[in-house]
C-alpha positions as CSV (number, residue, x, y, z in Angstrom):
1,M,0.0,0.0,0.0
2,A,1.5,3.3,-1.1
3,K,0.7,6.9,-1.9
4,V,1.0,7.2,-5.6
5,L,1.3,10.4,-7.7
6,I,0.4,10.1,-11.4
7,S,1.6,13.3,-13.2
8,S,1.6,14.5,-16.7
9,V,4.8,16.0,-18.2
10,G,4.2,18.9,-20.5
11,T,6.4,21.0,-22.8
12,G,7.1,23.9,-20.4
13,S,6.2,27.5,-21.1
14,I,4.8,28.5,-24.4
15,K,6.0,32.1,-24.0
16,K,8.6,33.4,-26.4
17,D,12.2,33.2,-25.2
18,S,11.2,31.1,-22.2
19,N,13.7,28.3,-23.0
20,E,10.7,26.0,-22.4
21,E,11.1,26.4,-18.6
22,Y,8.2,26.4,-16.2
23,E,7.6,29.6,-14.3
24,N,8.4,30.2,-10.7
25,T,5.6,30.8,-8.3
26,I,4.3,30.2,-4.7
27,Y,2.0,27.2,-4.8
28,T,-0.5,26.9,-1.9
29,I,-2.5,23.8,-1.0
30,D,-4.6,23.1,2.1
31,G,-3.5,26.5,3.5
32,K,0.2,25.7,3.2
33,D,2.6,27.7,1.0
34,Y,5.5,26.2,-1.0
35,E,7.7,29.1,-2.2
36,N,10.0,29.2,-5.3
37,K,8.4,26.2,-6.9
38,K,8.0,25.6,-10.6
39,L,6.7,22.0,-10.7
40,V,3.4,21.1,-9.1
41,S,4.5,17.5,-8.9
42,K,7.4,18.4,-6.6
43,V,5.0,20.2,-4.3
44,L,2.7,17.3,-4.2
45,V,5.5,14.8,-3.5
46,E,6.4,16.9,-0.4
47,H,2.8,17.7,0.7
48,F,1.4,14.2,0.5
49,D,4.5,12.2,1.3
50,I,4.4,10.4,-2.0
51,E,6.1,7.0,-2.2
52,K,5.5,6.1,-5.8
53,I,5.5,8.3,-9.0
54,I,4.1,7.5,-12.4
55,F,5.0,10.2,-15.0
56,I,3.2,10.3,-18.4
57,G,4.4,12.3,-21.3
58,T,5.6,12.3,-25.0
59,K,9.1,12.2,-26.4
60,K,8.8,16.0,-26.7
61,S,7.8,16.6,-23.1
62,R,10.4,18.4,-21.0
63,W,11.6,15.4,-19.0
64,D,14.8,17.4,-18.4
65,N,12.9,19.9,-16.3
66,L,11.9,17.1,-14.0
67,C,15.5,16.3,-13.5
68,Y,16.5,19.9,-12.9
69,Y,13.6,20.9,-10.6
70,F,13.8,17.7,-8.4
71,D,16.8,19.2,-6.5
72,E,18.9,20.3,-9.4
73,L,20.0,16.9,-10.8
74,K,22.1,18.8,-13.4
75,E,24.1,16.0,-14.9
76,D,21.0,13.9,-15.7
77,Y,19.3,17.1,-16.8
78,E,21.9,17.8,-19.5
79,T,21.9,14.3,-20.8
80,I,18.1,14.1,-21.2
81,E,17.9,17.7,-22.5
82,N,20.3,16.9,-25.4
83,K,18.3,13.7,-26.3
84,I,15.0,15.6,-26.3
85,D,16.5,18.4,-28.5
86,N,18.0,15.8,-30.9
87,N,14.7,13.7,-30.9
88,T,16.6,10.6,-29.8
89,L,15.1,10.2,-26.3
90,E,14.1,6.6,-25.5
91,K,12.2,5.2,-22.5
92,E,15.4,3.6,-21.2
93,D,16.9,7.1,-20.9
94,L,14.3,7.9,-18.3
95,N,15.7,5.3,-16.0
96,L,18.2,8.1,-15.1
97,L,15.3,10.3,-14.0
98,G,13.9,7.5,-11.7
99,Q,17.3,6.7,-10.2
100,A,18.0,10.4,-9.6
101,I,14.7,11.1,-7.9
102,R,14.9,8.0,-5.7
103,T,18.5,9.1,-4.6
104,K,17.4,12.6,-3.7
105,H,14.0,11.7,-2.2
106,K,14.4,8.8,0.1
107,N,10.7,8.5,0.7
108,I,10.1,7.7,-3.0
109,K,10.6,4.0,-3.6
110,E,9.5,3.6,-7.2
111,V,9.4,5.9,-10.3
112,Y,7.9,4.9,-13.6
113,S,7.6,6.8,-16.9
114,F,5.2,6.3,-19.8
115,F,5.6,7.5,-23.3
116,I,2.4,8.2,-25.2
117,D,2.1,9.2,-28.9
118,Y,1.2,12.8,-29.7
119,E,1.5,13.6,-33.3
120,K,-1.7,13.2,-35.2
121,N,-4.4,13.8,-32.6
122,T,-6.6,11.2,-34.3
123,Q,-9.1,8.8,-32.7
124,E,-6.7,6.0,-33.6
125,E,-3.9,7.6,-31.7
126,M,-6.1,8.3,-28.7
127,W,-7.3,4.7,-28.6
128,G,-3.6,3.6,-28.8
129,N,-2.7,5.9,-25.9
130,F,-5.7,4.6,-23.9
131,Y,-4.5,1.0,-24.3
132,K,-0.9,2.0,-23.4
133,L,-2.0,3.8,-20.2
134,Q,-3.9,0.7,-19.1
135,Q,-0.5,-0.6,-18.2
136,I,-0.7,1.7,-15.1
137,E,-2.6,-1.1,-13.4
138,N,0.6,-3.1,-13.4
139,Y,2.1,-0.6,-11.0
140,L,-0.8,-0.2,-8.7
141,E,-1.3,-2.5,-5.7
142,K,-4.3,-3.2,-3.5
143,G,-4.8,-0.3,-1.0
144,D,-2.8,2.3,-3.0
145,E,-4.0,5.9,-2.6
146,V,-3.7,7.7,-6.0
147,Y,-3.2,11.4,-6.6
148,L,-3.7,12.6,-10.2
149,D,-1.8,15.7,-11.2
150,M,-3.2,17.2,-14.4
151,T,-1.4,20.6,-14.2
152,H,1.3,20.2,-16.9
153,G,-0.6,17.9,-19.3
154,F,-1.5,19.4,-22.6
155,R,-4.4,19.0,-25.0
156,Y,-6.4,15.8,-24.2
157,M,-3.8,14.3,-21.9
158,P,-5.5,15.3,-18.6
159,M,-8.9,14.0,-19.7
160,L,-7.3,10.8,-21.0
161,N,-5.5,10.2,-17.7
162,M,-8.8,10.7,-15.8
163,L,-10.7,8.3,-18.1
164,V,-8.1,5.6,-17.8
165,L,-8.3,5.8,-14.0
166,E,-12.1,5.7,-14.2
167,F,-11.9,2.6,-16.4
168,L,-9.4,1.0,-14.0
169,S,-11.4,1.8,-11.0
170,L,-14.4,-0.1,-12.6
171,E,-12.4,-3.0,-13.9
172,K,-10.2,-3.4,-10.8
173,E,-12.8,-2.6,-8.1
174,N,-11.4,-1.9,-4.7
175,I,-7.7,-2.2,-5.9
176,F,-6.9,1.5,-5.4
177,K,-8.5,4.7,-4.1
178,L,-8.4,7.9,-6.0
179,N,-7.8,10.5,-3.3
180,A,-7.5,13.7,-5.4
181,I,-7.4,15.1,-9.0
182,L,-5.2,18.2,-8.7
183,Y,-4.5,21.2,-10.8
184,G,-2.1,24.1,-10.1
185,M,-3.6,27.4,-11.2
186,L,-0.6,29.4,-12.2
187,E,-0.5,33.0,-11.0
188,T,2.5,35.4,-11.5
189,A,4.1,37.2,-8.5
190,P,3.1,38.4,-6.1
191,K,-0.1,36.3,-6.3
192,K,-0.1,32.8,-5.0
193,S,-1.0,29.8,-7.2
194,Q,-3.7,27.7,-5.8
195,I,-3.6,23.9,-6.2
196,V,-7.2,22.9,-6.4
197,D,-8.8,19.4,-6.1
198,M,-11.1,18.7,-9.0
199,K,-12.1,15.3,-7.8
200,I,-15.6,16.6,-7.3
201,F,-16.2,16.2,-11.0
202,F,-15.0,12.6,-10.9
203,D,-17.3,11.9,-7.9
204,L,-20.2,13.6,-9.6
205,L,-19.8,11.3,-12.6
206,R,-19.8,8.3,-10.3
207,W,-23.0,9.5,-8.6
208,I,-24.7,10.2,-12.0
209,R,-23.8,6.7,-13.1
210,A,-25.0,5.1,-9.9
211,I,-28.3,6.9,-10.0
212,N,-28.7,6.1,-13.7
213,I,-28.2,2.4,-13.0
214,F,-30.7,2.6,-10.1
215,K,-33.3,4.4,-12.2
216,H,-32.9,2.4,-15.4
217,N,-31.7,-1.0,-14.2
218,S,-33.4,-1.2,-10.7
219,N,-30.0,-2.0,-9.1
220,A,-28.8,0.1,-6.2
221,D,-25.4,-1.6,-5.6
222,Q,-23.3,1.4,-6.8
223,L,-25.6,3.9,-5.1
224,I,-25.2,2.0,-1.8
225,S,-21.4,1.9,-2.2
226,L,-21.3,5.7,-2.7
227,L,-23.6,6.3,0.3
228,K,-21.2,4.3,2.5
229,E,-18.2,6.5,1.3
230,S,-20.0,9.8,2.0
231,N,-20.5,11.8,5.1
232,F,-24.0,13.1,6.0
233,E,-26.5,12.9,8.8
234,D,-28.1,9.5,9.4
235,K,-25.8,7.9,6.9
236,E,-25.9,4.4,8.4
237,V,-29.7,4.4,8.6
238,L,-30.2,5.5,5.0
239,T,-27.5,3.1,3.7
240,K,-29.1,0.2,5.5
241,T,-32.5,1.2,4.2
242,F,-31.3,1.2,0.6
243,S,-29.5,-2.1,1.1
244,N,-32.7,-3.7,2.3
245,F,-34.5,-2.2,-0.7
246,N,-31.9,-3.5,-3.1
247,N,-32.1,-7.0,-1.6
248,S,-35.8,-6.9,-1.8
249,L,-35.6,-6.0,-5.5
250,Q,-33.1,-8.8,-6.2
251,I,-35.3,-11.4,-4.5
252,A,-38.5,-10.0,-5.9
253,N,-40.1,-9.4,-2.5
254,M,-42.9,-6.8,-3.3
255,A,-44.1,-6.5,0.3
256,S,-40.6,-5.6,1.4
257,I,-40.2,-3.1,-1.5
258,R,-43.5,-1.4,-0.4
259,Q,-42.3,-1.2,3.2
260,F,-39.1,0.6,1.9
261,I,-41.2,3.1,-0.1
262,S,-43.4,3.9,2.9
263,G,-40.4,4.6,5.2
264,A,-38.0,6.1,2.7
265,K,-39.8,9.5,2.2
266,S,-38.9,10.8,5.7
267,K,-35.4,9.2,5.7
268,I,-34.2,10.8,2.5
269,Q,-35.0,14.3,3.8
270,N,-31.6,14.3,5.4
271,I,-30.1,14.0,1.9
272,K,-32.1,17.0,0.7
273,S,-30.8,19.2,3.6
274,S,-27.2,17.8,3.5
275,D,-24.3,20.3,3.4
276,N,-22.6,17.8,1.0
277,K,-23.5,19.3,-2.4
278,I,-23.2,16.0,-4.2
279,I,-25.4,14.2,-1.7
280,S,-28.0,16.9,-1.9
281,F,-27.9,16.6,-5.7
282,V,-29.1,13.0,-5.3
283,Y,-32.3,13.9,-3.5
284,P,-34.5,14.8,-6.6
285,Q,-33.5,11.7,-8.4
286,L,-34.5,9.4,-5.5
287,E,-37.5,11.4,-4.5
288,Q,-38.9,11.0,-8.1
289,I,-38.7,7.2,-7.9
290,I,-40.1,7.0,-4.4
291,S,-43.0,9.3,-5.2
292,R,-43.9,7.3,-8.2
293,L,-44.1,4.1,-6.2
294,D,-45.7,5.6,-3.1
295,K,-49.3,4.5,-3.6
296,D,-52.0,4.0,-1.0
297,Q,-53.7,1.1,-2.8
298,L,-51.8,-2.1,-3.1
299,S,-52.9,-2.6,-6.7
300,H,-51.7,0.8,-7.7
301,F,-48.3,0.2,-6.0
302,Q,-47.9,-3.1,-7.8
303,Y,-48.9,-1.7,-11.1
304,E,-46.4,1.3,-10.9
305,L,-43.7,-1.2,-9.8
306,A,-44.5,-3.3,-12.8
307,S,-44.3,-0.3,-15.1
308,W,-41.0,0.9,-13.6
309,L,-39.5,-2.6,-13.8
310,N,-40.5,-2.8,-17.5
311,E,-38.8,0.5,-18.2
312,N,-35.7,-1.0,-16.5
313,K,-35.9,-4.0,-18.7
314,N,-36.5,-6.2,-15.7
315,Y,-39.3,-8.0,-17.6
316,A,-39.6,-11.1,-15.5
317,L,-40.3,-9.3,-12.3
318,S,-42.5,-6.8,-14.2
319,Y,-44.7,-9.7,-15.3
320,I,-45.0,-11.0,-11.7
321,A,-45.8,-7.5,-10.4
322,L,-48.4,-6.9,-13.0
323,T,-50.1,-10.3,-12.4
324,E,-50.3,-9.5,-8.6
325,A,-51.6,-6.0,-9.4
326,V,-54.6,-7.5,-11.3
327,I,-55.3,-9.9,-8.4
328,S,-55.1,-7.1,-5.8
329,K,-57.4,-4.9,-7.9
330,T,-59.9,-7.7,-8.2
331,C,-59.8,-8.2,-4.4
332,E,-60.4,-4.5,-3.9
333,L,-63.4,-4.5,-6.3
334,K,-65.0,-7.7,-4.9
335,Q,-64.5,-6.8,-1.2
336,L,-62.0,-9.6,-0.8
337,N,-58.9,-9.4,1.5
338,P,-55.9,-8.8,-0.7
339,N,-53.7,-10.1,2.1
340,S,-55.5,-13.5,2.3
341,Q,-54.1,-16.3,0.1
342,D,-57.5,-17.9,-0.1
343,D,-59.1,-14.6,-1.2
344,R,-56.4,-14.0,-3.8
345,E,-57.1,-17.4,-5.2
346,E,-60.8,-16.6,-5.5
347,A,-60.0,-13.3,-7.1
348,K,-58.2,-15.0,-10.0
349,K,-61.5,-16.4,-11.1
350,R,-63.4,-13.1,-10.8
351,V,-61.4,-10.6,-13.0
352,D,-63.9,-8.4,-14.7
353,S,-64.6,-8.7,-18.4
354,P,-63.1,-7.9,-20.9
355,Y,-59.9,-7.9,-18.9
356,N,-60.3,-11.5,-17.8
357,Q,-59.5,-12.8,-21.3
358,Y,-56.0,-11.2,-21.0
359,Y,-55.6,-12.6,-17.5
360,N,-57.5,-15.9,-17.2
361,S,-55.8,-18.9,-18.8
362,S,-59.0,-20.8,-19.9
363,L,-60.6,-17.7,-21.4
364,G,-57.3,-16.5,-22.9
365,K,-57.0,-19.7,-24.9
366,E,-60.5,-19.5,-26.2
367,K,-60.9,-15.8,-26.9
368,N,-57.3,-14.6,-27.2
369,K,-55.1,-16.9,-29.2
370,N,-52.0,-15.1,-27.9
371,A,-50.7,-16.0,-24.4
372,N,-52.2,-14.1,-21.4
373,I,-50.2,-12.8,-18.4
374,T,-51.0,-15.8,-16.3
375,D,-49.4,-18.2,-18.9
376,I,-46.3,-16.1,-19.3
377,R,-46.0,-15.4,-15.5
378,N,-46.2,-19.1,-14.7
379,N,-43.7,-19.9,-17.5
380,I,-41.3,-17.4,-15.9
381,A,-41.8,-18.4,-12.3
382,H,-41.7,-22.2,-12.9
383,Q,-39.0,-22.0,-15.7
384,L,-41.2,-24.0,-18.2
385,K,-40.0,-24.8,-21.7
386,N,-43.2,-24.2,-23.6
387,R,-42.3,-20.6,-24.4
388,K,-38.6,-21.0,-25.0
389,D,-38.8,-19.6,-28.6
390,M,-41.1,-16.7,-27.7
391,V,-39.0,-14.4,-25.6
392,N,-39.2,-11.4,-27.9
393,Q,-42.9,-11.8,-28.4
394,D,-43.4,-12.0,-24.6
395,I,-41.5,-8.8,-24.1
396,Q,-43.6,-7.0,-26.7
397,S,-46.7,-8.4,-25.2
398,L,-45.8,-6.9,-21.8
399,Q,-46.0,-3.4,-23.1
400,K,-49.5,-4.2,-24.4
401,F,-50.6,-5.8,-21.2
402,L,-49.5,-2.8,-19.2
403,L,-51.5,-0.5,-21.4
404,T,-54.5,-2.8,-21.4
405,F,-54.7,-3.2,-17.6
406,K,-54.0,0.4,-16.7
407,D,-57.7,1.4,-17.0
408,Y,-58.7,-1.7,-14.9
409,I,-56.2,-0.9,-12.2
410,Y,-57.1,2.7,-11.9
411,S,-60.9,2.3,-12.4
C-alpha cells in the first residue's frame, strides 16, 4: 500500500524566449505555502509524502525539467535535454530520472515513466494511448492511494488520464482509491498559485452513473457503495434502508419493497438538507422514484412497480408484479382481503370482463389466441420450456398488457 502520484509531463512554457522552462511561483495547498516552486509534482510529493510516482508524457515533453527541478539533478538534466532536442530520447533514458529522484528523495521507492504518442491527434492515436495507459494497473497494488496531477498535461492528456483511472477503478474494483485530482492554477508574482482538487467532477460522474443504474436497471449496488463512502446525517440508517430495498428487488419481495417506499420518504429528507453538495444533488432523483411508487392502494403500487421494472428491462419481475396487481385490484373491487391467500385465489376467477381474457388462462386460450399474463408469468416463475422460442414476443406483449390493464387498475 503506497501513496501514488500520477503526473503529466508537459512541454514547459509557451512564451517566447522562455527556453521552455516552467515559471516560478508560490504554490499553496490546504492553506500551506510552497515558495519558489516551478513544478506542481514536486510540491505534491512533499505535501502528500508520495512514495511512488508515475510520469506520463511524450518524447517531446520536458523530462529534463523534472531532473532539474527535483533538487537540481544537473548531470542527468543535460543528458536528457540533449536527447530531447535531438529527438533521440528513448524510454530507457528515463531510468536516469527515476534513479536520480529516488536518490534525492528517500521517501520515494518507485518511479515509472510512460511514453504516449502525440503527433496526429486522431481517434486511432487516442485509442492507442488509452491502451498504453492501461499498463498503469501493473504498477498499482491493493490499497494504494492515488493522486492525479493534471497541471502540466496538454491538449487531451489530462482528460485521457482521468478516463483511464475511471476505467481501471471499474475494472479493478477496490484495488486503489483515487484521493484527489489536482490542478495548479498558475499566477504570477506576487499572487499565490492555488492547487485545487477537482475530484468533485470525478465523484459527480460516479453519482450520476449510480443513479442512472438505479433508475434504469433497478439496481442500487453502486448507489449504496457511494452512500457508504459519503458523510452526512443518518448515513448508516439510510445506507441500511437502501441495502434492504436493493435486496428486496433482487429477491423480488414486493411486500418488502413497499415497506421501503413507505419509510423512505422521511429518511431521504436528510439527503435534501445535507451540506454535502453532491449528496443533496441525489435527492430529486431518489424522490422522483419514491413518489412514483408511493401509492395507498396495493394494486396501484404493484402496477407502478411493474411499469418501472418494465422500463428498467426487468421483464420477469415486471410480469410478476403486473399479475399480482390484477389480483389485488380484483380483491379491492370484490371486497376480498388482498392479504389473504384464499381470497387472492378466489380473485383469480373473478377478474372483470373484458380484462379477464387477458388474465385468465382458460378464457385466454378461447378468446385470445395469444398468451395471457398468467401463462407467461407461470412460465417465468416455474421455468417451463413451452415458451422458449417466444422471448421477444413476450417482451412486446408486456408493453400491451401494461396499457390494457391500466384502465382496470385505476378504475
